[in-house]
C-alpha positions in Angstrom: 11.5 -13.5 14.1 11.9 -10.9 16.9 15.6 -11.1 17.4 18.8 -11.6 15.1 19.6 -14.8 17.2 16.2 -16.2 16.6 16.6 -15.6 12.8 20.0 -17.2 12.8 18.7 -20.2 14.6 15.9 -20.6 12.1 18.4 -20.7 9.2 20.1 -23.7 10.7 17.0 -25.6 12.0 14.8 -25.1 8.9 17.4 -25.8 6.1 17.3 -22.2 4.6 19.2 -22.2 1.3 18.7 -18.8 -0.1 17.7 -15.4 1.3 15.9 -12.7 -0.6 16.8 -9.2 0.6 13.7 -7.3 -0.5 13.6 -3.5 -0.7 11.4 -0.9 -2.6 12.2 2.1 -4.6 10.5 5.4 -4.0 7.6 4.5 -6.4 6.9 1.3 -4.4 8.3 -1.1 -7.0 9.8 -4.1 -5.4 13.5 -4.9 -5.9 15.7 -7.7 -4.5 19.1 -9.3 -4.3 19.5 -13.0 -3.1 22.2 -14.0 -0.8 23.4 -17.3 0.7 22.8 -17.8 4.5 26.4 -17.4 5.4 26.3 -13.7 4.3 23.3 -12.9 6.5 25.3 -12.0 9.6 27.1 -9.4 7.8 23.9 -8.1 6.2 22.4 -7.7 9.5 25.4 -5.9 11.1 27.0 -4.0 8.2 24.5 -4.2 5.3 24.8 -5.3 1.7 26.0 -2.9 -0.8 23.8 -2.3 -3.9 24.5 -0.1 -6.9 21.5 2.1 -7.6 22.5 3.7 -10.8 19.7 2.0 -12.8 17.0 2.5 -10.1 15.8 5.9 -11.1 14.1 6.9 -7.9 17.1 6.1 -5.9 19.8 7.2 -8.3 18.3 10.7 -8.3 20.3 11.3 -5.0 24.0 11.8 -5.0 26.1 8.6 -5.0 25.2 5.2 -6.5 26.0 2.9 -3.6 23.4 2.1 -0.9 23.3 -0.5 1.8 20.5 -2.9 2.7 20.0 -4.0 6.3 17.2 -6.6 6.8 14.5 -6.4 9.5 14.2 -9.8 11.2 10.6 -9.2 12.1 9.7 -9.3 8.5 11.1 -12.8 7.9 8.7 -15.1 5.7 9.1 -18.4 3.9 8.3 -18.3 0.3 6.2 -21.5 -0.2 6.4 -21.6 -4.0 10.3 -21.5 -3.8 10.9 -23.9 -1.0 10.8 -27.4 -2.4 14.4 -28.4 -1.6 15.5 -26.4 1.3 13.7 -23.2 2.4 13.8 -19.8 0.7 13.1 -16.8 2.8 12.4 -13.2 2.3 13.3 -10.3 4.5 12.3 -6.7 4.0 15.2 -4.2 4.3 15.9 -0.7 5.3 18.1 1.4 3.1 21.2 3.2 4.4 23.8 5.6 2.8 27.5 4.6 2.9 28.0 6.7 6.1 25.4 4.7 7.9 22.7 7.3 7.8 19.3 6.4 6.7 18.4 7.0 3.1 16.1 9.9 2.7 14.3 8.2 -0.2 13.4 5.0 1.7 9.7 5.1 2.2 9.7 2.4 4.9 12.0 4.5 7.0 9.8 7.5 6.5 6.8 5.6 7.8 8.9 4.3 10.7 9.8 7.9 11.6 6.3 9.1 11.3 5.1 6.4 13.7 7.6 7.4 16.3 6.2 11.1 16.0 2.7 9.7 16.4 3.7 7.8 19.6 5.3 10.9 21.1 2.1 12.7 20.3 0.1 10.0 22.0 -1.6 8.8 18.7 -2.2 5.2 18.3 -3.9 3.7 15.3 -4.2 0.6 13.2 -4.6 0.4 9.4 -5.9 -2.3 7.1 -6.0 -2.4 3.2 -8.7 -3.6 0.8 -7.2 -4.4 -2.6 -9.1 -4.7 -5.9 -7.4 -6.4 -8.9 -8.3 -7.9 -12.3 -7.4 -11.4 -13.3 -6.9 -11.6 -17.2 -6.1 -14.6 -19.3 -2.8 -15.2 -21.0 -2.6 -16.3 -24.6 -1.2 -19.6 -25.9 2.4 -18.0 -26.0 2.1 -16.9 -22.2 1.6 -13.2 -23.1 -0.7 -11.2 -21.0 -4.1 -10.0 -22.5 -6.9 -8.0 -21.2 -9.5 -10.9 -21.7 -11.1 -11.4 -18.2 -10.9 -14.6 -16.5 -14.7 -14.6 -16.0 -17.9 -12.5 -16.6 -19.3 -12.9 -13.0 -20.5 -9.8 -11.1 -20.4 -8.7 -7.6 -20.1 -11.5 -5.0 -21.1 -14.2 -7.5 -20.2 -17.8 -6.8 -18.7 -20.6 -8.9 -19.1 -21.6 -11.7 -19.7 -18.0 -12.8 -17.0 -16.8 -10.5 -13.8 -18.5 -11.9 -11.5 -16.7 -9.5 -12.7 -18.5 -6.4 -9.9 -21.2 -6.4 -7.0 -18.8 -7.0 -8.3 -16.4 -4.4 -8.3 -19.4 -2.0 -4.8 -20.2 -2.9 -3.7 -16.7 -2.5 -5.2 -16.4 0.9 -3.8 -19.8 2.0 -0.3 -18.8 0.8 -0.5 -15.4 2.6 -1.5 -17.2 5.7 1.4 -19.7 5.4 3.6 -16.7 5.2 2.3 -15.2 8.3 0.1 -12.5 6.8 -3.5 -11.9 7.8 -6.0 -11.9 4.9 -9.5 -11.4 6.2 -12.0 -11.8 3.3 -12.0 -12.4 -0.5 -14.7 -12.2 -3.0 -15.6 -11.3 -6.7 -15.9 -7.6 -7.3 -18.2 -5.9 -9.7 -16.0 -5.9 -12.8 -15.6 -8.9 -15.3 -12.6 -10.8 -13.8 -12.2 -8.3 -10.8 -11.4 -9.6 -7.4 -11.0 -8.1 -3.9 -9.0 -9.4 -0.9 -9.2 -7.6 2.4 -6.8 -7.6 5.3 -7.2 -7.6 9.0 -6.3 -4.5 11.0 -2.7 -4.2 12.1 0.1 -1.6 13.0 0.6 0.8 10.0 4.2 -0.6 9.4 2.9 -4.2 9.3 0.0 -3.1 7.0 2.3 -1.5 4.6 4.7 -4.7 4.6 1.7 -6.8 4.0 0.4 -4.7 1.2 3.8 -4.8 -0.6 4.0 -8.6 -0.2 0.5 -9.2 -1.2 0.7 -7.6 -4.6 3.8 -9.8 -5.3 2.1 -13.0 -4.2 -1.0 -12.4 -6.2 1.2 -11.9 -9.4 3.3 -14.9 -8.7 0.3 -17.2 -8.2 -1.6 -15.8 -11.2 1.2 -16.3 -13.4 1.6 -19.8 -12.2 -2.0 -20.4 -13.2 -1.7 -19.0 -16.7 -3.2 -15.6 -15.6 -2.2 -12.0 -15.5 -3.0 -10.1 -12.3 -3.6 -6.3 -13.0 -3.5 -3.8 -10.3 -3.5 -0.7 -12.5 -6.3 1.8 -11.5 -8.3 1.6 -14.8 -7.6 -1.7 -16.6 -10.6 -1.7 -18.7 -12.1 1.5 -20.1 -15.8 0.4 -19.5 -15.1 -1.5 -16.4 -14.8 -0.5 -12.6 -11.4 0.7 -11.6 -9.2 -0.8 -9.0 -8.9 1.0 -5.5 -6.8 0.3 -2.6 -9.1 1.4 0.2 -7.5 2.2 3.5 -9.3 1.6 6.8 -8.1 3.5 10.0 -9.0 2.1 13.3 -8.6 3.9 16.7 -9.1 2.6 20.2 -12.7 2.9 21.4 -11.3 4.8 24.3 -9.7 7.4 22.0 -11.2 10.8 22.2 -13.8 11.3 19.6 -12.9 15.1 19.0 -9.4 14.0 18.4 -10.5 11.5 15.7 -12.6 14.1 14.1 -9.7 16.4 14.0 -7.5 13.7 12.5 -10.1 13.1 9.7 -10.3 16.9 9.1 -6.5 17.1 8.6 -6.7 14.3 5.9 -9.4 16.2 4.2 -7.5 19.4 4.3 -4.4 17.9 2.9 -5.9 15.3 0.4 -5.4 17.3 -2.7 -1.8 17.9 -2.0 -1.3 14.1 -1.2 -3.2 12.9 -4.2 -0.1 12.8 -6.5 1.3 10.1 -4.2 -2.0 8.3 -3.4 -2.7 8.2 -7.1 0.6 8.3 -9.0 -0.1 7.5 -12.6 -2.1 9.1 -15.4 -4.7 6.3 -15.4 -5.3 6.9 -11.7 -7.5 9.9 -12.7 -9.5 8.0 -15.1 -11.0 6.1 -12.2 -12.3 9.1 -10.2 -16.0 9.7 -10.2 -16.9 6.5 -11.9 -18.3 3.2 -10.7 -18.4 4.3 -7.1 -14.9 5.7 -7.0 -15.0 9.1 -5.2 -14.0 12.5 -6.8 -15.5 14.9 -4.3 -13.7 15.9 -1.0 -16.4 15.0 1.4 -17.2 12.5 4.1 -20.4 10.6 5.1 -22.0 8.2 7.4 -24.8 7.6 5.2 -23.2 7.1 1.7 -20.5 4.3 1.7 -18.9 5.4 -1.6 -17.6 8.9 -0.6 -14.0 9.8 -0.3 -14.3 9.0 3.5 -16.8 6.8 5.0 -17.2 6.7 8.8 -18.7 3.6 10.1 -21.9 4.5 11.8 -21.9 1.6 14.1 -18.4 2.2 15.2 -17.3 5.9 14.8 -13.6 5.1 15.7 -13.2 3.5 12.3 -13.2 5.3 9.0 -12.3 4.3 5.4 -10.4 6.3 2.8 -11.4 5.4 -0.7 -9.4 7.4 -3.2 -6.0 5.6 -3.2 -5.2 3.1 -5.8 -2.8 0.0 -5.9 -0.1 1.8 -7.8 0.7 3.8 -4.7 3.7 3.2 -2.5 1.9 2.2 0.8 4.8 3.3 3.1 4.9 6.8 1.6 1.1 7.1 1.5 0.6 5.8 5.1 3.2 8.2 6.3 1.6 11.2 4.7 -1.9 10.3 5.7 -0.8 10.0 9.4 1.1 13.2 9.2 -2.0 15.0 7.7 -4.1 13.6 10.6 -1.6 14.6 13.1 -1.6 18.2 11.5 -5.4 18.3 12.0 -5.0 17.4 15.6 -2.3 20.0 16.1 -4.6 22.5 14.6 -7.5 21.4 16.5 -9.5 21.3 13.2 -13.2 20.9 13.3 -14.7 18.2 11.1 -17.4 19.9 8.8 -20.9 18.6 8.4 -21.1 15.3 6.6 -22.6 14.9 3.0 -26.3 14.8 3.1 -29.0 14.1 0.6 -29.6 17.8 0.2 -26.1 18.8 -0.5 -25.1 20.5 -3.7 -22.0 18.6 -5.0 -21.3 21.6 -7.3 -20.2 23.6 -4.1 -17.9 20.8 -2.9 -14.2 20.8 -3.7 -13.0 18.0 -6.0 -9.8 15.8 -6.0 -7.5 16.8 -8.9 -8.8 15.9 -12.2 -5.6 14.6 -13.7 -2.0 14.1 -12.7 -0.7 17.4 -13.9 -3.2 19.1 -11.5 -2.2 16.8 -8.8 1.5 17.7 -9.3 0.7 21.4 -9.2 -1.2 20.9 -5.9 1.6 19.1 -4.4 4.6 21.2 -5.6 2.8 24.4 -4.3 1.7 23.2 -1.0 3.7 24.5 1.8 2.7 21.7 4.3 3.6 19.1 2.0 7.0 20.8 1.2 7.8 20.9 4.9 7.7 17.1 5.1 8.7 15.9 1.6 11.7 17.1 -0.3 11.0 18.9 -3.4 13.2 16.5 -5.3 11.0 13.7 -4.3 7.8 15.5 -5.5 9.6 16.1 -8.8 10.2 12.3 -9.1 6.4 11.8 -9.3 5.9 14.5 -12.0 
C-alpha cells in the first residue's frame, strides 16, 4: 500500500479483523502489539503508545513510553492467520513522546543513511542469502538438535527432506509480497539456504526480518525447529547471512572500488554488530566462512567476493543471521560512503601467492570485537557509545 487511503480501503474491502504492529528492538528482535482496525487511523496519525520497561535495548534510554507509527508500504497479509477474516502486519517506526524519532530505532537509522546516500548521488540495491538449520522436535514438542536430514550440498529428495518446507516458505513469502529467488539444501546436515532478489536496502532489511519470522512459524507448524544461530552444531558448517551489493552498470568503477575499500577499512569496528553473539566467532575461518580481511575475484569464499563477470556486484560474507539488518545495512553503507569521501584505493585482491599470515583478520571473539568498536572514532561518530555498550 503506497498511501494511507489505500490501506484504509483495503481494510474494508478485504475483511481485515486484526492488525499486528511489528517493530524491532536494537538487537533486531521482533516485537509486536495487535490492534483492531478501528484503531489504525489513530496509529497512523498519532502513534500507539508502548511501555518499553521490559525491552532492555529500548529501556536503556530515558523514559519508558514510546510510540509506534506503521508504514503503509510494509503491509502484508499473514496467510497462516487469515482463515476467518484477514490478519495483516505493518512494520512500524518508533517515536519519542515529543514526536521525535527514537535514536534506538534501527529502521530509522537506515532510512536516514539512505537519505544521505541519495544526497551523495549514491544508489545501490542489496539482497540477502540466509542459511539456517531445520531440527526435529521431540514427542513433547520441545526443540532438539537432531537434523531433519543427513543430505549434503544441493542434494534432492528423498535425501533432502527440507524440499517441501522450503517450497512452502517461498510460496508463503511470495503470497506476502516478498521476493525469494532461490532455495536449496546447504552443506550441513539439515542446513538450508534461501536467497532473495535484489531490492532497495530498506526493503531488503524489511524482507530479512519478515523472512526469519515466516521460517520459524512454518517450521514449528511442521514439527520442526528453525535455527538461525551462527554455529548450531560444533562439527557442522555455520550459518551466514551473506549480503550482496548491486550498483548500476553505469556507476563509476572507481567509486565502487572506494566503497568496497571503505567497508574493508571499517569492517573490524563494525563486526560487533554484524556478528553480535559469542557463537558468531566460532564460525569464522571454518567451513568456508571468512576470517581474513581481504577480497577476491578468484576465490568465492573470502570476506568480499567481487563477481568477475559483473564487477558492479560484490558479496560480503562475514555477517550472520543474528544481526539486526537495519543497523548493519546502515553501517555498511556509511562505511562505503566514507571510503568514497576519502577517495580510498582498493588494494590488490587476494592471490594464490599471498601470505595469509600478513593479512589482517576479523576479531577472534566478541570481546575483541567490542574493543574494536568502542575505540573506533569513525564508529563513535555515527553510533552512540551507549548503543555500543548494549552489544557488550
